[in-house]
Structures are given as structure tokens and as C-alpha cells.
C-alpha positions as CSV (number, residue, x, y, z in Angstrom):
1,M,25.9,58.6,-55.8
2,K,27.0,57.4,-52.5
3,T,29.5,55.0,-53.9
4,L,31.0,57.6,-56.1
5,Q,31.3,60.0,-53.3
6,F,33.2,57.4,-51.4
7,F,35.5,56.7,-54.5
8,Y,36.0,60.4,-54.9
9,D,37.2,60.7,-51.2
10,I,39.6,57.9,-51.7
11,L,40.8,59.0,-55.1
12,K,41.5,62.6,-53.6
13,K,43.6,61.4,-51.1
14,F,45.2,58.3,-52.5
15,T,45.4,59.5,-56.1
16,Y,48.8,57.6,-57.0
17,L,47.7,54.5,-55.5
18,I,44.4,54.1,-57.2
19,I,45.6,55.2,-60.6
20,I,48.2,52.3,-60.3
21,N,45.4,49.9,-59.6
22,I,43.1,50.9,-62.4
23,L,46.1,51.0,-64.8
24,L,47.0,47.5,-63.9
25,L,43.2,46.3,-64.1
26,A,43.2,48.1,-67.6
27,I,46.2,45.9,-68.7
28,V,44.3,42.9,-67.7
29,G,41.3,43.8,-69.6
30,I,43.4,44.6,-72.8
31,I,45.2,41.3,-72.6
32,E,42.0,39.5,-72.1
33,T,40.2,41.2,-75.1
34,T,43.3,40.9,-77.3
35,S,43.2,37.0,-76.8
36,V,39.9,37.1,-78.6
37,F,41.7,38.1,-81.9
38,T,43.5,34.7,-82.0
39,L,40.6,32.8,-81.2
40,V,38.9,33.7,-84.5
41,P,41.6,32.5,-86.8
42,V,42.1,29.4,-84.5
43,I,38.4,28.3,-85.2
44,D,38.6,29.3,-89.1
45,L,42.0,27.2,-89.6
46,F,40.5,24.3,-87.9
47,L,37.2,24.2,-89.7
48,K,38.3,25.3,-93.1
49,S,41.1,24.9,-95.5
50,D,39.6,27.6,-98.0
51,T,41.1,30.8,-96.7
52,S,38.9,32.9,-99.1
53,S,35.9,32.2,-96.9
54,N,37.7,32.9,-93.7
55,S,36.7,35.8,-91.4
56,L,38.3,39.3,-91.9
57,F,40.0,38.7,-88.7
58,T,41.7,35.5,-89.9
59,R,42.6,37.2,-93.2
60,K,44.1,40.1,-91.5
61,I,46.4,38.0,-89.3
62,I,47.4,35.7,-92.2
63,E,48.4,38.9,-94.1
64,L,50.2,40.3,-91.2
65,S,52.0,36.9,-90.6
66,T,52.8,36.4,-94.3
67,S,54.5,40.0,-94.4
68,L,56.6,39.0,-91.5
69,N,57.7,35.7,-92.9
70,I,55.7,33.7,-90.2
71,H,54.0,30.5,-91.3
72,V,50.3,30.6,-89.5
73,T,48.9,27.2,-88.4
74,A,45.8,26.6,-86.1
75,W,48.2,25.1,-83.5
76,K,50.5,28.2,-83.4
77,L,47.5,30.5,-82.9
78,G,45.9,28.1,-80.3
79,I,49.4,28.2,-78.2
80,L,49.3,32.2,-78.8
81,F,45.8,32.1,-77.2
82,I,46.6,29.9,-74.4
83,T,49.5,32.2,-73.8
84,F,47.4,35.5,-73.9
85,N,45.1,33.7,-71.1
86,L,48.2,32.9,-69.0
87,L,49.4,36.4,-69.4
88,S,46.0,37.7,-68.3
89,V,45.9,35.4,-65.2
90,T,49.2,36.4,-64.2
91,F,48.5,40.3,-64.4
92,R,45.1,39.3,-62.7
93,I,47.2,37.9,-59.7
94,L,49.6,40.9,-59.5
95,A,46.4,43.4,-59.7
96,Y,44.7,41.1,-56.9
97,Y,48.2,41.6,-54.6
98,L,48.4,45.3,-55.3
99,L,44.5,45.7,-54.4
100,L,45.3,43.7,-51.2
101,H,48.2,46.1,-50.4
102,S,46.4,49.1,-51.4
103,K,43.3,48.4,-49.3
104,F,45.2,47.8,-46.3
105,I,47.2,51.3,-46.5
106,I,43.8,52.9,-47.1
107,I,42.0,51.1,-44.2
108,K,45.2,51.8,-41.9
109,D,45.0,55.5,-42.7
110,L,41.1,55.3,-42.0
111,Y,41.7,53.5,-38.7
112,C,44.6,55.7,-37.5
113,K,43.0,59.1,-38.7
114,T,39.8,58.3,-37.1
115,F,41.4,57.2,-33.7
116,E,43.5,60.8,-34.0
117,E,40.3,62.5,-34.5
118,L,38.5,60.6,-31.7
119,L,41.5,61.3,-29.2
120,H,41.6,64.9,-30.0
121,S,37.8,65.4,-29.0
122,K,36.4,66.4,-25.9
123,W,35.6,64.3,-23.0
124,Y,32.0,64.7,-23.5
125,F,32.3,62.9,-27.0
126,F,33.4,59.6,-25.2
127,S,31.0,59.9,-22.3
128,S,27.9,60.8,-24.6
129,N,28.3,57.6,-27.1
130,K,28.1,54.1,-26.4
131,Q,31.1,51.9,-26.1
132,G,29.5,49.3,-28.0
133,V,29.2,51.7,-31.2
134,F,33.1,52.3,-30.9
135,L,33.9,48.7,-30.6
136,N,31.6,47.6,-33.5
137,T,32.9,50.5,-35.8
138,F,36.7,49.5,-35.2
139,I,36.4,46.0,-35.4
140,R,33.2,44.8,-37.6
141,E,32.6,47.9,-39.7
142,M,36.1,48.7,-40.6
143,Y,36.3,45.0,-41.8
144,T,32.9,45.5,-44.0
145,I,34.6,49.0,-45.1
146,S,37.6,47.2,-46.4
147,D,35.5,44.9,-48.3
148,G,33.7,47.5,-49.7
149,L,36.7,49.2,-50.9
150,T,38.0,45.8,-52.7
151,A,34.3,45.6,-54.2
152,M,34.4,49.2,-55.4
153,L,37.7,48.5,-57.3
154,N,36.5,45.2,-58.7
155,F,33.3,47.2,-59.7
156,F,35.3,49.7,-61.8
157,A,37.5,46.9,-63.1
158,E,34.7,44.9,-64.4
159,L,33.0,48.0,-65.9
160,L,36.1,48.6,-67.6
161,L,36.4,45.2,-69.1
162,C,32.9,45.2,-70.1
163,L,33.6,48.3,-72.2
164,L,36.6,46.8,-73.7
165,Y,34.8,43.7,-74.7
166,C,31.9,45.6,-76.0
167,I,34.0,47.7,-78.3
168,L,35.6,44.7,-79.7
169,S,32.6,42.7,-80.2
170,L,30.9,45.8,-82.0
171,Y,33.9,45.5,-84.3
172,I,33.0,41.9,-85.1
173,S,29.0,42.7,-85.7
174,W,27.5,45.7,-84.1
175,K,23.9,44.4,-85.0
176,V,24.4,41.2,-83.1
177,V,26.1,42.8,-80.3
178,S,23.9,45.5,-79.8
179,I,20.8,43.2,-79.5
180,S,22.7,40.7,-77.2
181,I,24.1,43.5,-74.9
182,A,20.6,45.0,-74.8
183,S,19.4,41.6,-73.7
184,A,21.9,41.3,-71.1
185,L,21.1,44.8,-69.8
186,I,17.6,44.1,-69.5
187,L,18.1,41.0,-67.7
188,A,20.4,43.0,-65.3
189,C,17.7,45.5,-64.3
190,P,15.8,43.6,-61.8
191,F,19.0,43.0,-59.8
192,L,20.2,46.7,-59.8
193,W,16.9,47.6,-58.4
194,L,17.9,45.5,-55.3
195,S,20.4,48.5,-54.3
196,K,17.7,50.2,-52.0
197,L,17.0,46.9,-50.2
198,C,20.9,46.2,-49.8
199,Y,21.6,49.7,-48.5
200,Q,18.6,49.3,-45.9
201,M,19.9,45.8,-44.8
202,G,23.2,47.4,-44.3
203,K,21.7,50.0,-41.9
204,M,19.9,47.2,-40.0
205,T,23.0,45.0,-39.9
206,I,24.9,47.9,-38.4
207,S,22.3,48.6,-36.0
208,S,22.0,44.9,-34.8
209,S,25.7,44.8,-34.7
210,N,26.1,47.8,-32.5
211,Q,23.6,46.4,-30.1
212,L,25.3,43.1,-29.9
213,S,28.8,44.5,-29.4
214,S,27.3,46.9,-26.7
215,I,26.1,43.9,-24.8
216,V,29.2,42.0,-25.1
217,N,31.1,44.9,-23.8
218,E,28.8,45.5,-20.8
219,T,28.9,41.7,-20.0
220,F,32.6,41.8,-19.6
221,S,32.9,45.3,-17.9
222,L,29.9,44.3,-15.4
223,S,30.8,40.9,-14.9
224,K,30.9,41.1,-11.1
225,V,27.4,42.8,-11.2
226,I,26.0,39.9,-13.3
227,L,27.5,37.4,-11.1
228,G,26.7,39.3,-7.9
229,F,23.0,39.4,-8.8
230,A,22.8,35.8,-10.3
231,N,21.6,37.3,-13.6
232,Q,23.4,35.3,-15.9
233,K,20.2,34.1,-17.6
234,K,18.9,37.6,-18.1
235,I,22.2,38.7,-19.8
236,L,22.2,35.5,-21.9
237,D,18.6,36.1,-23.0
238,R,19.4,39.6,-24.1
239,L,22.6,38.3,-25.9
240,G,20.7,35.8,-27.6
241,Y,17.9,37.9,-28.8
242,A,20.5,40.5,-30.0
243,F,22.4,37.7,-31.8
244,D,19.2,36.4,-33.4
245,I,18.4,39.9,-35.0
246,Y,21.7,40.3,-36.3
247,F,21.8,36.7,-37.6
248,L,18.4,37.0,-39.4
249,V,19.2,40.4,-41.1
250,F,23.0,39.3,-42.1
251,I,21.9,36.0,-43.5
252,K,19.3,37.7,-45.7
253,F,21.8,39.9,-47.2
254,M,24.3,37.2,-47.8
255,G,21.6,35.1,-49.3
256,I,20.9,37.7,-51.9
257,R,24.5,38.5,-52.5
258,F,25.1,34.6,-53.0
259,A,21.9,34.3,-55.4
260,I,22.4,37.2,-57.7
261,P,25.4,35.8,-59.9
262,L,23.9,32.4,-59.9
263,I,20.9,33.5,-61.2
264,Y,22.1,35.9,-63.5
265,S,24.7,33.3,-64.8
266,S,21.6,31.0,-65.5
267,L,19.7,33.8,-67.4
268,G,22.8,34.5,-69.3
269,I,22.2,31.3,-71.4
270,A,19.5,33.2,-73.1
271,V,21.8,35.8,-74.2
272,F,24.0,33.1,-75.7
273,I,21.0,31.7,-77.7
274,I,20.0,35.1,-78.8
275,T,23.6,35.7,-80.2
276,I,23.6,32.3,-81.9
277,F,20.2,32.9,-83.6
278,T,20.8,36.8,-84.6
279,G,24.3,35.9,-85.6
280,R,23.0,33.2,-88.2
281,K,20.2,35.5,-89.4
282,F,22.9,38.5,-90.2
283,G,25.2,35.9,-91.9
284,V,28.0,36.2,-89.3
285,P,30.7,33.5,-89.7
286,L,30.8,30.7,-87.3
287,S,34.2,31.4,-85.9
288,E,33.0,35.1,-85.5
289,I,29.7,33.9,-83.9
290,T,32.0,31.7,-81.5
291,A,34.3,34.5,-80.8
292,L,31.2,36.7,-79.9
293,I,29.9,33.9,-77.6
294,Y,33.1,33.8,-75.8
295,I,33.0,37.6,-75.5
296,L,29.4,37.7,-74.1
297,Y,30.3,34.8,-71.7
298,K,32.8,37.1,-70.2
299,V,30.5,39.9,-70.4
300,V,27.8,37.8,-68.5
301,I,30.3,37.0,-65.9
302,S,31.4,40.6,-65.5
303,I,27.8,41.9,-65.3
304,S,27.1,39.2,-62.7
305,R,30.0,40.2,-60.6
306,I,28.9,44.0,-61.3
307,T,25.4,43.2,-60.0
308,T,27.0,41.3,-56.8
309,G,29.4,44.2,-56.5
310,K,26.9,46.8,-56.6
311,S,24.7,44.9,-53.9
312,Q,28.0,44.7,-51.6
313,L,28.6,48.6,-52.3
314,D,25.1,49.5,-51.1
315,N,25.5,47.2,-48.1
316,F,28.8,48.4,-47.0
317,F,28.0,52.1,-47.2
318,P,26.2,52.5,-44.0
319,S,29.4,51.3,-42.3
320,Y,31.2,54.0,-43.9
321,E,28.4,56.3,-42.9
322,Q,28.8,55.4,-39.3
323,L,32.7,55.9,-39.4
324,Q,32.1,59.3,-41.0
325,D,29.4,60.4,-38.3
326,L,31.8,59.3,-35.6
327,R,34.5,61.6,-37.3
328,Y,32.2,64.4,-37.8
329,N,30.9,64.3,-34.3
330,A,34.5,64.1,-32.9
331,D,35.4,67.0,-35.0
332,K,32.4,69.1,-33.8
333,L,33.4,68.4,-30.4
334,K,37.2,69.0,-31.1
335,Q,39.4,69.9,-28.2
336,K,40.1,73.3,-28.3
337,T,43.9,74.4,-27.7
338,G,46.0,77.6,-27.7
339,S,49.4,78.0,-28.7
340,K,51.4,79.3,-25.6
341,I,53.5,76.6,-23.9
342,F,52.5,75.9,-20.4
343,T,55.8,76.1,-18.3
344,G,54.1,76.0,-14.8
345,I,52.6,78.1,-12.3
346,K,54.3,81.0,-10.6
347,E,51.6,82.6,-8.6
348,K,48.2,81.0,-8.7
349,I,45.1,79.6,-10.6
350,D,42.0,81.7,-10.6
351,I,38.5,80.4,-11.4
352,E,36.3,83.5,-12.3
353,N,32.7,83.6,-12.4
354,L,32.5,80.0,-13.9
355,C,29.2,78.7,-15.2
356,Y,29.0,75.0,-17.0
357,S,26.0,73.5,-18.6
358,Y,26.0,70.3,-20.8
359,P,25.0,70.3,-24.2
360,T,21.7,69.3,-23.0
361,N,21.4,72.6,-21.2
362,E,21.2,71.0,-17.9
363,P,23.0,73.5,-15.4
364,T,26.0,72.0,-13.5
365,L,28.1,74.8,-12.1
366,T,26.7,78.3,-11.3
367,D,29.0,81.4,-10.5
368,I,32.2,79.6,-9.2
369,N,35.1,81.7,-8.0
370,I,37.9,79.8,-6.4
371,T,41.5,80.9,-6.0
372,I,44.5,78.3,-5.7
373,P,47.7,79.8,-4.6
374,C,50.8,77.9,-6.0
375,G,52.2,75.5,-3.6
376,K,49.0,75.2,-1.4
377,M,46.7,72.1,-1.0
378,I,43.1,73.1,-1.7
379,A,40.2,70.8,-1.2
380,I,37.0,70.8,-2.9
381,V,34.0,68.7,-1.0
382,G,30.3,68.4,-1.5
383,E,27.6,65.7,-1.8
384,S,27.2,63.5,-4.6
385,G,26.1,65.4,-7.9
386,S,27.1,68.7,-6.5
387,G,29.5,69.3,-9.4
388,K,32.8,68.3,-8.1
389,S,34.1,66.0,-10.7
390,T,32.8,68.3,-13.4
391,L,34.9,71.2,-12.0
392,I,37.9,68.9,-12.1
393,D,37.1,68.0,-15.7
394,L,37.2,72.0,-16.4
395,L,40.5,72.2,-14.7
396,M,41.9,69.3,-16.9
397,G,40.6,71.0,-19.9
398,F,38.4,68.1,-20.8
399,D,35.8,70.8,-21.6
400,E,35.5,74.6,-21.6
401,P,33.2,76.9,-19.2
402,S,30.0,77.9,-20.7
403,T,30.9,81.5,-19.1
404,G,33.8,82.7,-17.0
405,Y,37.6,81.6,-16.9
406,I,40.0,79.6,-15.5
407,K,43.2,81.7,-15.3
408,I,46.8,80.4,-14.6
409,D,48.9,83.5,-13.7
410,D,46.5,85.8,-15.7
411,T,46.4,83.7,-18.6
412,T,43.2,81.6,-19.6
413,L,43.6,78.0,-19.8
414,Q,42.3,78.2,-23.6
415,E,45.4,80.2,-24.4
416,F,47.6,77.4,-23.4
417,D,48.6,74.4,-25.5
418,I,46.5,71.6,-24.0
419,T,48.9,69.0,-24.3
420,S,51.9,70.8,-22.8
421,Y,49.5,71.7,-19.9
422,R,48.6,68.3,-19.4
423,K,51.8,66.9,-19.2
424,R,52.7,69.0,-16.4
425,I,49.5,67.9,-14.4
426,G,49.6,64.5,-12.3
427,Y,46.0,63.2,-12.4
428,V,44.4,60.4,-10.2
429,P,40.8,60.0,-11.6
430,Q,37.7,58.8,-9.6
431,D,37.7,55.7,-11.2
432,S,41.3,54.9,-11.4
433,M,42.4,52.4,-14.3
434,L,45.4,50.6,-15.2
435,F,46.5,49.3,-18.7
436,N,46.9,45.6,-19.2
437,M,50.4,45.7,-18.7
438,T,53.0,45.1,-15.8
439,I,52.9,47.3,-12.8
440,R,56.3,49.1,-14.0
441,E,55.0,49.7,-17.5
442,N,51.9,51.2,-16.0
443,L,54.2,53.6,-14.1
444,L,56.3,54.5,-17.0
445,W,53.3,55.6,-18.8
446,A,53.6,58.6,-16.9
447,N,57.3,59.3,-17.2
448,E,59.2,57.0,-19.6
449,Y,62.6,58.3,-18.8
450,A,62.1,57.7,-14.9
451,T,64.9,55.7,-13.1
452,E,64.3,52.5,-11.1
453,D,65.1,54.5,-7.7
454,E,62.4,57.0,-8.8
455,I,59.9,54.4,-9.4
456,K,60.5,53.0,-5.9
457,Q,60.5,56.2,-4.3
458,A,57.1,57.2,-6.0
459,C,55.6,53.9,-4.9
460,K,56.9,54.3,-1.4
461,Q,55.0,57.9,-1.4
462,A,52.0,56.2,-2.6
463,N,52.4,53.2,0.1
464,A,52.4,50.9,-2.7
465,E,55.7,49.5,-2.7
466,E,55.0,47.1,0.3
467,F,52.2,45.0,-1.7
468,I,54.2,45.3,-5.0
469,R,57.1,43.5,-3.2
470,E,54.7,40.8,-2.2
471,F,54.0,39.6,-5.7
472,L,56.1,36.8,-7.1
473,E,57.1,39.0,-10.0
474,G,57.3,42.3,-8.1
475,Y,57.0,45.4,-10.5
476,N,56.8,42.9,-13.7
477,T,53.4,41.6,-12.4
478,L,50.8,42.0,-14.9
479,V,47.7,43.7,-13.6
480,G,45.2,42.4,-16.2
481,D,42.7,44.2,-18.1
482,R,42.0,47.7,-16.2
483,G,44.0,46.2,-13.4
484,V,41.2,43.5,-12.7
485,R,44.0,41.1,-10.9
486,L,44.6,44.1,-8.2
487,S,42.1,45.2,-5.5
488,G,40.5,48.7,-5.7
489,G,42.8,50.1,-3.0
490,Q,46.0,48.6,-4.8
491,I,44.9,50.1,-8.1
492,Q,44.4,53.5,-6.6
493,R,47.8,53.3,-4.9
494,I,49.5,52.6,-8.3
495,S,47.4,55.3,-10.0
496,L,48.7,57.7,-7.2
497,A,52.3,56.5,-7.7
498,R,51.9,57.0,-11.4
499,A,50.9,60.5,-10.8
500,I,53.5,61.5,-8.4
501,L,56.4,59.9,-10.8
502,K,55.4,62.5,-13.3
503,K,56.7,65.2,-10.9
504,P,53.9,67.5,-11.7
505,D,53.2,71.0,-11.2
506,I,49.8,70.5,-10.5
507,L,48.3,67.3,-8.7
508,I,44.8,66.7,-9.3
509,L,43.2,63.9,-7.0
510,D,39.5,63.0,-7.7
511,E,38.5,61.0,-4.5
512,A,42.2,59.4,-4.8
513,T,41.7,57.7,-1.4
514,S,38.1,56.5,-1.3
515,A,39.0,52.9,-1.7
516,L,41.7,52.7,0.8
517,D,41.5,51.4,4.4
518,S,42.2,54.0,7.2
519,A,45.9,53.0,7.7
520,S,46.7,53.4,4.0
521,E,44.7,56.6,3.7
522,K,46.6,58.1,6.6
523,L,50.0,57.2,5.0
524,I,49.0,58.6,1.6
525,Q,47.5,61.7,3.4
526,E,50.9,62.3,4.8
527,A,52.6,61.7,1.3
528,I,50.2,64.3,-0.1
529,E,50.9,66.8,2.4
530,D,54.7,66.2,1.9
531,I,54.1,66.8,-1.9
532,A,52.1,69.8,-1.2
533,R,55.2,71.7,-0.1
534,K,56.8,71.2,-3.7
535,T,53.6,71.4,-5.9
536,T,50.4,72.7,-6.0
537,V,47.5,70.1,-5.0
538,I,43.6,70.1,-5.8
539,I,41.8,67.4,-3.9
540,I,38.3,66.2,-4.3
541,A,37.6,64.6,-1.1
542,H,34.9,62.3,-0.2
543,R,36.6,61.3,3.4
544,L,36.8,64.7,5.2
545,S,39.3,63.5,7.5
546,S,41.9,63.3,4.7
547,I,41.6,67.2,4.3
548,V,42.3,68.2,7.9
549,N,45.6,70.0,7.0
550,A,44.3,71.5,3.7
551,D,45.2,75.0,3.3
552,Y,41.6,76.0,2.0
553,I,38.3,74.1,1.6
554,Y,35.5,75.0,-0.8
555,V,32.1,73.3,-0.1
556,L,29.8,72.7,-3.3
557,K,26.2,72.4,-3.0
558,K,23.8,71.9,-6.3
559,G,26.6,73.4,-8.5
560,Q,27.4,76.6,-6.1
561,I,29.9,77.5,-3.7
562,V,28.1,77.7,-0.2
563,E,31.0,77.8,2.1
564,K,35.0,78.3,2.2
565,G,37.5,78.2,4.7
566,T,40.0,76.3,6.5
567,Y,38.7,72.9,8.3
568,R,38.9,74.5,11.7
569,D,36.8,77.5,10.4
570,L,34.2,75.5,8.7
571,T,33.6,73.2,11.6
572,Q,33.1,76.1,13.9
573,K,30.5,77.7,11.4
574,K,28.2,74.8,12.2
575,G,26.9,75.0,8.7
576,E,27.0,72.5,5.5
577,F,30.6,71.3,6.1
578,D,30.2,70.7,9.6
579,R,26.9,68.8,9.0
580,M,29.1,66.4,6.5
581,V,31.6,65.9,9.1
582,Q,29.0,65.0,11.8
583,L,27.4,62.4,9.3
584,Q,30.8,60.9,8.5
585,S,31.3,60.6,12.4
586,L,28.2,58.9,12.9
């Protein structure tokens, strides 16, 4: 049933493509079965000179040839038999080529559509799933699904071929064929019972493969931590253990898959013997018995392919289930969006009575009220875990408040088209990362139409141009995976330049100066203050010295606003903010 559901899903979307494949495979089957008609008279004419004792097939072909003034000989019919088989091979090659072409069209669609659904989901979807599962799904499991798709089409092709051969053989002798096919099916039954085992093995293979991919991903992502703690042996032991589990499960399945056709082909000899004895018993001519053996040989091969294909389909389906689960969960956490195009801020952003809890019901923010006037610099501070980054995620539209509102000029954020909103935001996240491209390409990611002068100006504002000029290739320097070839401070400065290059209406900085030295921080602070005259700036600040000139500061503690005011006002209150300032001074 699961295989049929998968076939129905694919057929519904790629109806034309699947029908063309089935038609071509049907042509292959018709040609192959038609070739049998020429096999019987070839044997009759080679063995007998008395045409009266020939098979009914032979007599019919001779009568037809005579009416067309064609002299029939064994050699001519032999050549015709070979021609039909060559024609069958040609169409099989065409069918295989079309199958591969169709497979990649379908897999590309699955790949891209899944990515599209994932990229339109909330940030929580990505943060709540293991990266190893994502990697394994799109690398190994997609490959398994593509193999399953091939196996599915071949499965139905072999079923069709079996059906055609059975219809033809029934015409020769329904008694012999009934006994022979019943024997073949009885021999196939034990292999069909392996379906549940293959499905379970498929699930175990995916589980072990997910774990292996997670460890590989962590090894490269946390390589500095592994080396720093001198724990190479520990990670190698984990990797080796995970690989052993994956290997043991995979080798069992591959062993079963390899053994099924070999065992069944050997058992098929019993079917041939049954055919010969029953054929002689019912007085079937030798030429027709030979044709039946040829047909049943083809049927036995098809049934062995069907049993192998069935086990492959049962093994592949867990991969498809994992892909569908990802798509289902992504759709369940789909990013909500309105239809109103965001054109900028005219007056202010209001956060009103906002509360937020994660899907685990853990409260993070409670009764937040903040006003951010247009063109002002607002800072949000607090200890780790106070909810600062969660508040920024809500302002970015990565998630929606549990209760309350975020309003821009009296329009709730949910009413705006989220893409048009984010396109007018400059965002520097807490963990700034770069793409594995050149510095210039990373900058142009924010504004692909930026001129060279605009790029240099943005880098000057972010205090990045000086160190970029020191590189031999300047702006054409490759930064490596996630910017690994640069220091943390350099990555943050390029990330800030990228945000500035966007010429945003709102600039959101989530601890954007945390990895900078004091001199660089002072220069960027001046740049931010200059930008704040032209745009609205929201800063999550770790270093409180960087927000001395902020227009207004909100202090968060355990998800609530406990203080608000200017830097001077808050230090004079001798409250939570002043305590944080004194700690940093120490």
C-alpha cells in the first residue's frame, strides 16, 4: 500500500512523464512476447519435414506467409526471431534512457520543492532539528529515493511483462501454464514475506545514517573544540561506533537483496522440469514446450526481479517517509506572511504587551512594551538568557508572539509581506557567518546592484577596508566555509558592512561588536551613530560602553523589562543597569 501511495503521488504530479515510461515499457513487453511466435515455427521447421504434424502456430504462420507469396524457411524465421530480440534490446535501451531522464526530473523536483518548503518555515524548525538529519536526507536518502523510483518503474514493467507472457503462454497450453505459474508463485511467496524485514532494515539504516551524518557534521563544525580539548580519539571512537552500526545494517540488506534473485533463479529450474513433464503428459508438441520453457525462463527472471524490486521498495520507503516528515513539519511551522508591501517606517515601531513561549511551553518573554521611534538608536541589554535574542527573532519575523503585537506605524508585522519587510532590514546576527565565496560576493549578497564605490564606502563605515586591502587578492579573497579563513572580528566587520550596503530602513545588530577590539569597536560605534541619523537602529549590546549615546535603553531580566531610560538616567538609578556597568568596569 505504501508503494502504491508513492506511485500515486508521483503519477498525480508527473502524469505525462509516467505514462510515456509505461507505454515504452509496454512496447518492450509486446515486442518480446511477439518474438515467441517466431520461435515455435523455427523449432518445428528444423525438426520436422511433415508440416501436418506441426504446431498450430507454425501452420498459421505458413498459411499467412503463403497468402502473401512468401516462402517460409527455418533460417528466415530464425533471422526474424533474432530481429525481434534486437528490436526489444533497442527499445529497452530507449526505455532505460527515458527512465533515467524521468528519474532526475522527479528527484530534482523533490529536492527543490523540499528546500523551498524548508526555507519558508520558521526559524524554530531549523533550530529544533539536527543538522545531521538535514544533511543525510539531502545526500544519502535522496539517492535512496531515486533508486526506489527506478525500482518502482521497473517493478511495474516486470509485472506487465509477466502478464503478457502469461497471456501468450495460456494460449499455447493453459493447463501446463497454470501448473507452472502456480509453482513459480509458490516458490516466490517466501521472498515476498521479507517485505516487513526490509522495511525495518530501511528504518534502521536511516537511523544509523542520520547518526553518522550528525557526527561528521559536528566533527567539522566543532573541529577547533575537538583539537583544543585534544579529544580526537573520543570523536574517532564515536565515528567508528556509528559507522559499524550503519555498516552492519546496510550489509545485511544488501546481502538479502543480492541473494534473492540468485536463489529464486536456482529454484526456477524446478519450474522448467515441471513444465517439461506436464507438457509431455498433456501431449503438447515439443516446439510448443520449448516455447513455454523460453517464456517461463523469462517469467522466472521477471519474478526474481519483482521480488528483488519489492525488497528494494520496502527498504527505500523509510527514506521517503523521512523526507515527507521533514516537509510536513516544515509546513506545520510555515512562516506566516501578510500581503501588504512594507515600504519603510514613517513614525515608529511599537511592541505592545508581547509575550512569547517556545512550543515546549517554556516562557521566554513576558509583557514586553517597547517604543522605537523612527531614526533613533534603541539598545536592549540584559544578562545571558534574559530573552534579548528571542526579542530580535520576533522583530525579524522569524516567529510570532504568543500574545501581544509588534506594530509598525499602527500596522501589525503579520500584515506585511515578510519578504518585502526583511528586504528593507539590515541584520547582523550574534553568530555572524559568511558564505564560502569571495569578500565581494559576500557583500553583494545584500545588494547585488551595489557599485564598487558603495562597497568600499560600506567597508569603510564598518572599519573593514583596511584589513581587506592587506589581503593579496583584496575584495576577491575567498573567505572559506562560514568565513573560517578570517578572524571573528573580521567576520563581524564584513557582516556589518554587508548590512550597511543594503541601505536598510531598520538596522538590527545582535551583539555586532562582541568580537572586536576596543579600537575597532570605537570606530564601528561612531559609524553606527552616523547611520542612526539616517535609519532606525536596534542594538543588542553586550559591551555597555558601545551604547553610551543610544537614545533609549531597555534592560531585560528573566524575560521582563525591569528598567528603561538613557544611559545617564539608568546609571544614576543605581539599579540593574548600573550593576551591569560596574561589573564590566571591574
